[in-house]
N, C-alpha and C positions, 0 to 999 in steps of 0.2 A: 491189497485187501486179504484178510485172513481166509484160508481155504474153507474153514468150517462156516464162517459167516456167508461167504459166497454160495456155498452148497446149500445152506439153509434158505437163502433168498431164492435161489433158483427152484428149489424143491417145493417151496410154499405154493406155487401155482401148478406144479406138475401133478401132484396127487389128485387134484380136481379132475384132471383129464387122464388119469392112469388106466381107465377102462379101454382107452384106445391103444391097442397093441402096436408096437413098432420094434425095430431092431436096434434102438438106441437105449438099451437098458444097461445099468451098471450095478455093481454090488460092492458093499463094504461089510467086512466081517471083523468082529472083535468083541471084547467084553463091554457090557453096558455100564457107562459112568453115571448117567442120570436119565430119568424118564418123566415126561409130563404129558398133559393132554395134547400139547402142540408140538412136541419134539422128542427125539431120542438122541442121546449123545453116546458115541461108541469110541473106544480107544483103538486107533489104527496106527500101529507102530508107535511113534513118539507123540503123534498128534491126536487131539480129540476131534471127532467129526460129528457135527450136529445136523441131523436130518429132520426136516419139518414133517409133521403128520397131522391127519384130520381124524375126526370121529369114525369115518368110514375106512380108515387104513386097516387092512386085514392083518391080524396078529395071531400066529399059531403058537401055542404054548404059554408059559408063565413069564411074561415080560417084567423083569425087575432088575435093579442094580446088581451087577455081578454076573448075570446070565450072559452066555456067549450067543451072539445073534449073527445072522446074515440078513442084511437089509438090501432089497432090490429097489432101485430108484431109477427115474428117468430125468433127463435134463432137456429143457426146451428153452428157446430164446423168448424173453419177455419183450424186448425192444431191440431194434437194429438201427444204428445211425451210420449212414454211409457218408464219408467225407469225399469231396471232389478231388480228383487226381491233380497233382501239381504239374 
């Protein structure tokens, strides 16, 4: 699965609970490739990273294509499936 897609899927639920502080936060920094009401895509090295966002996502400054940004995000598990030991 594409890293950007996986990151976007995981983050779609995370921002709803971002008010809960924990020590599992991460950052991605780079120039903005695209911005929408629901996502921000940043160039990280050779790969585009798409991060989901909501109306309540705090943005400081003028967020637009070409801006250099640092996005702080959290990852949490949506589901866990345990397989029996062989």
